[in-house]
C-alpha positions, -999 to +999 in steps of 0.1 A: +093-281+081+109-312+067+139-324+087+134-299+115+109-316+138+125-305+171+140-270+167+147-243+141+172-216+144+163-180+134+189-156+120+175-121+123+190-093+102+179-058+113+171-049+149+152-017+144+116-010+154+101-041+138+131-063+143+131-055+180+094-063+183+099-096+165+128-106+189+105-098+218+077-119+203+100-149+199+111-145+235+076-140+249+057-164+227+082-190+217+067-215+241+033-209+225+047-218+191+063-249+206+030-260+221+011-254+189+036-269+164+059-291+184+090-272+173+113-251+194+121-217+179+154-202+188+169-169+179+206-179+173+221-149+154+212-112+151+229-091+124+231-054+130+247-025+111+269-015+140+280-032+172+287-014+205+252+001+211+228-012+238+205-037+222+173-056+232+189-090+228+218-108+244+251-094+233+263-130+225+238-132+196+250-100+179+272-099+148+279-070+125+264-073+090+248-104+077+276-126+065+281-144+099+243-149+101+244-168+068+275-187+077+261-200+110+250-237+104+224-233+132+204-208+111+175-225+093+154-194+086+166-159+078+143-130+088+152-098+069+140-066+085+169-043+076+151-020+051+163-007+017+166-028-014+202-034-025+216-051+006+184-071+014+184-084-022+220-095-018+213-111+016+181-129+005+197-141-027+226-156-008+203-171+019+181-188-007+211-202-026+224-216+007+191-235+012+177-213+040+141-202+042+136-165+041+109-142+057+109-105+050+086-075+055+104-055+028+076-041+005+100-021-018+122-052-024+092-074-033+078-048-056+111-045-074+125-081-073+098-104-059+095-125-091+132-133-093+134-141-056+104-164-056+118-182-087+152-186-069+134-200-038+115-225-059+147-236-076+165-243-043+135-259-026+130-233+001+103-209+010+103-171+006+075-154+025+065-117+028+032-113+046+044-082+065+053-064+033+017-052+028-007-037+055+013-047+085-009-068+108-037-074+083-034-109+069-043-098+034-016-118+016-026-150+035-063-145+026-055-140-011-030-169-012-049-194+009-084-185+020-095-174-015-073-198-035-103-215-051-120-182-060-114-159-089-107-125-074-124-098-094-112-066-076-091-052-048-100-018-034-084-004-003-065+021+019-031+006+022-010+035+036-016+045+072+004+078+070-017+093+043-049+080+059-039+097+092-032+130+074-065+130+055-084+121+086-069+151+104-076+173+075-113+161+075-120+160+112-098+189+125-098+211+094-060+210+095-039+220+065-018+193+048+014+206+063-001+207+098-016+173+095+017+159+083+036+175+112+011+159+136+016+125+120+053+128+123+050+139+159+029+108+167+051+084+149+028+077+120+050+094+094+087+092+088+111+122+090+112+119+052+075+110+043+080+113+005+073+077-004+041+078+016+026+111+006+035+108-031+018+074-034+049+052-040+044+031-009+007+024-017+013+016-054+041-008-045+018-026-021-011-028-045+011-041-073+022-069-049-014-077-040-025-077-077+004-099-086-008-125-061-045-120-068-045-121-106-016-144-113+010-124-130+037-100-118+027-063-120+052-035-123+041-006-101+061+017-124+034+011-151+005+019-129-016+051-126-004+067-094-007+100-077-001+112-041-019+135-017+005+165-016-019+187-036-050+181-015-061+214+001-082+221+032-108+238+011-111+208-012-116+186+018-143+210+031-161+211-002-160+173-005-176+170+030-203+194+020-210+172-011-212+140+010-176+127+004-144+122+023-109+122+008-089+089+009-058+077-008-074+048-026-055+018-041-074-003-067-067-034-087-089-053-111-089-072-144-103-053-174-105-071-208-080-097-196-055-071-185-046-061-149-053-025-138-034-010-109-041+025-097-035+046-066-049+082-063-065+106-038-103+100-043-136+113-031-153+084-013-190+086-006-197+089+031-217+056+031-189+036+015-171+011+038-137+028+032-150+062+043-152+050+080-115+038+080-098+065+101-064+076+113-036+050+108-059+021+100-058+003+067-085-017+049-087-039+019-120-049+002-117-081-018-144-091-043-143-127-055-167-149-075-178-174-048-169-156-015-183-123-028-172-090-011-152-091+021-133-064+040-101-067+061-094-038+085-066-032+110-035-012+118-014-012+087+019-004+103+037-003+136+062-026+153+039-051+169+014-056+140+043-060+116+062-084+139+029-104+142+028-108+104+065-119+103+057-144+130+026-156+111+049-165+082+071-183+106+042-203+120+032-213+085+068-226+080+065-246+112+031-260+100+047-271+067+024-251+044+038-239+011+026-206-003+013-202-038+028-174-059+021-156-091+029-172-124+064-163-138+065-134-162+054-097-162+018-088-169+010-059-193-011-035-174-044-021-187-038+014-202-045+039-174-058+065-199-087+041-207-099+039-171-133+054-165-143+074-134-166+102-123-144+133-117-143+163-094-127+193-111-114+222-091-108+252-113-091+283-099-105+312-120-107+349-123-138+363-106-157+377-136-187+371-158-185+344-184-161+320-166-189+294-159-199+294-196-163+291-207-156+261-184-189+243-191-185+249-229-150+234-230-163+204-209-191+199-235-166+201-263-148+171-247-181+153-244-181+155-206-215+157-190-218+179-159-236+167-127-233+199-107-213+232-105-205+252-074-186+284-071-171+298-039-150+329-032-139+347+000-131+380-016-146+392-050-113+407-058-094+374-054-095+343-076-126+321-073-129+284-067-151+266-092-160+230-083-175+208-110-187+172-106-191+152-139-205+119-151-182+089-158-157+096-185-124+080-198-092+092-181-077+105-213-107+127-220-107+142-185-070+150-189-075+166-222-104+187-209-083+199-179-054+208-202-077+228-225-095+246-197-063+254-178-049+270-209-080+292-214-080+329-204-090+336-168-081+300-156-051+296-132-026+267-135-035+255-100-066+238-115-067+200-113-091+171-108-097+142-085-114+109-092-146+097-074-146+061-061-178+043-073-204+039-046-207+001-052-180-025-046-157-023-076-161-054-097-194-065-082 
């Protein structure tokens, strides 16, 4: 860091789980950073929401809010780990305008305001880093920005949310229901008390939009992406998938199609031999396919205090080393229309248990020019609705949706019917 050859002062805002772990890391490994980079790192101010509670750092460092952190002339780098969007945006904007470098792990903030904050940092000659915002301790942003900077990245495919991966692993391996698997994830600390943004796919699509912005060179709005959560996945669908050689995963995908960026997140059937199928519990993985490097896979714990603190410290280490990160080009990228995406599909129709249902369903699929791979029917009680599972050949998303709507409206078909996409066996983009 120019002009800071002997020491830098850190102003930390937010002393929750990750903030506390980062403070411990600086205390325990500060000397290691000094030996490696010749710069002493000192935690000089810590902003918290409320004073008066026992904290993990010296009371003399604590201040309420973030204003005194920004005002302290000893603070060279602001580390924002407070969560939310509105206040962190105000804090980071003020810090960048004051000429202070900023490190954050705030994924929602980057997904909403990353472009403006990077532009502001460039204007004021400081750095804005956010490695910890995606996949915790996996250095995927660093790999995209630095290790693959001379490559054209063709696709990103991954599991980027540990909560949903834990839930789907329990549903697969323990035959648990969604609600029971979620309760276990909460009990073990892998899910928040309010898990909505995890299970509805918001967390994953925000992360993939950030990665695609960095990989493909233009800012992507996650709001324009194809995105679906795992709330509707049932234990019997997981069981049928396993019988057919698949496992359920919440898959995040990004690629360039016809010069446009495609971003998608959805629960998918993944072939048992696919690299992502073996990624269990709270672990994350990202497969990156690029023109010269070829396919590569990064796997690790995607969340948690210590992995996330490690990523924050990695950004700090890069600041100490004087490296400047590359960022996406200014301006929003128009996303590829999701209705034009093509997948194989797994339809699950809930039907009356009577003759002619198969013919009705297969006939309507044929009318929509959808070719069937296999059909399987299962029922527990002949007097109860039947489950009809249909695997089909690749077809455009809009055609699959139209077929589902037509079949669901037909006599003897219940509205609980829906479909899932099937992840291609090969590396996407290869």
